[in-house]
Steps between C-alpha positions, in 0.01 A plus 500: 500500500489277807483753783343269755773241448740742671264603780730389781776723365259793520403402855870486595565844348214653699615328818856625457392861451248497782714321761812710439311826541301383803820392672637853462166634622524279807853628566413869471146473637188636337601855394174677581489873435319760706184433297467175696692550821414866557764766523646794311708549189693823455682567173727804497757651267814679621721738312799331340771442756280580802336159557565375856622143540257225602623486859429871547150465357416198714632678811265792426208257490617334823514839671139550390403166661493295178734201526400298191586743219660368181661725239565411135628710210322493163659516156405866471689584819200556725481340842210276608456452875250240625401491863214440737210746499604868518275775620520838331688640799763226492537535123556876529757443775686246286502731198626788712785285634587385147508860382737588784729209412506596132572863586207669323120483495499530121725194465223256606205443266215270602400293196228299673375402841261207548356377827275201559363407838540139619123445490492600132788266424320209666181583311683499167651158577165349596324636193773365273464152646119517477515620139722207396285247690173630354649509150614139534157379612319688224736365236445142612121548498511668159710226343294221653181662366643576156649151466201317651457291185862386512603195698678585828426872466618563856855405400517796263418740783757345732770508232424867429549578870825303507626700202402820679686390815799422279499858370461644849797290615707622204418862586603454863812317385601786271428745782721294731784519248444873454483554874827315558699673225325835443306575820150463350197526725143374482279807468163601355639487144610142565142418599376663178744291294400184687127542438565591134707185449227288661246638254723445196597152618138396539411642160778310321423177684131519415585559132709181493237302690226626271691370198536163676124497554431577134739230379356244742171532311668488158749220569321269740708195410837676532715405798468764774870591510514546121179704510639734767833531317318584177298766682814655649669522160193671357503770770879535531550760230200705614616507863860594424422760234228667707724534804812612314337748266252662736658489845852365540680744267333795670590371847856433391532859379355623830741282698803622302416867458235572765559676828647333806165493680338302214791275411430234762129500412576461128744212552266312735210546257719402202615176663155428641326529163764282336441248776124521441542412134752228585286341770186483287687300235774314686350454847119502506440277195777251587353464850170405337675219313692395811171482691325307222782243480547484879872523444581543868450123533828446312705780656656279765558194287155345542321376190156634429221257556352346187 
């Protein structure tokens, strides 16, 4: 099975998925939730037939001094209203006005109310960026140390980071598509899925690289590209079976039959883990071969130096 012989097809597939989603993300803007921007989320349920229209709800918020409210209806019929930060007094005033519009106090049921101050949102964003940066540095150092007896050990660390960045880009691309078509937002669960995918991606990549290291000691005279391809084939079944049997089927069930609040999280995690397995086999290892052969010298029609 010559996987590396088709590496540019795999690169093109990744590029197509990433670019298309990021274009949509650029059009809609980064859909940050109140976990990052600060603000309030109010989810309420009205009696059947007594739900006010969106214009009425937004006018109630405007009367309370909140001009940036956005209302969406869930599959269960509840109403989610996102806005800037609400104090308890403003929230009570809004609920009272909604009860008056619906005609009865009993017709409005508060399902949840979450508020995050802007300073907390900024802190969450900074810690997420720091966590990813620190994880990247530690992974490079770990791989360089573990592969210190292998020629060009630093390349393995760099390729692992590139595979991780590939998976991060895929996650943001999927989120851009979801934001454009389904109104997804980047919240704390998105951050949880992102960090989980980074961990799984690194694990799979290190497994593939470790097999390359073992085979480089066993098959010293084998051409590097054939050695890497042989190592990929050896780990292919393990990577696919482990992901499908232990994680992906469970996440698929959660995405199909789970609640609305977990559906976005399950889909992002499902796609991210698939991308992690894909990148360790079809991105990280091929980049190693590309680097070894210095193939960029022939990309624009120039012949490689002898």
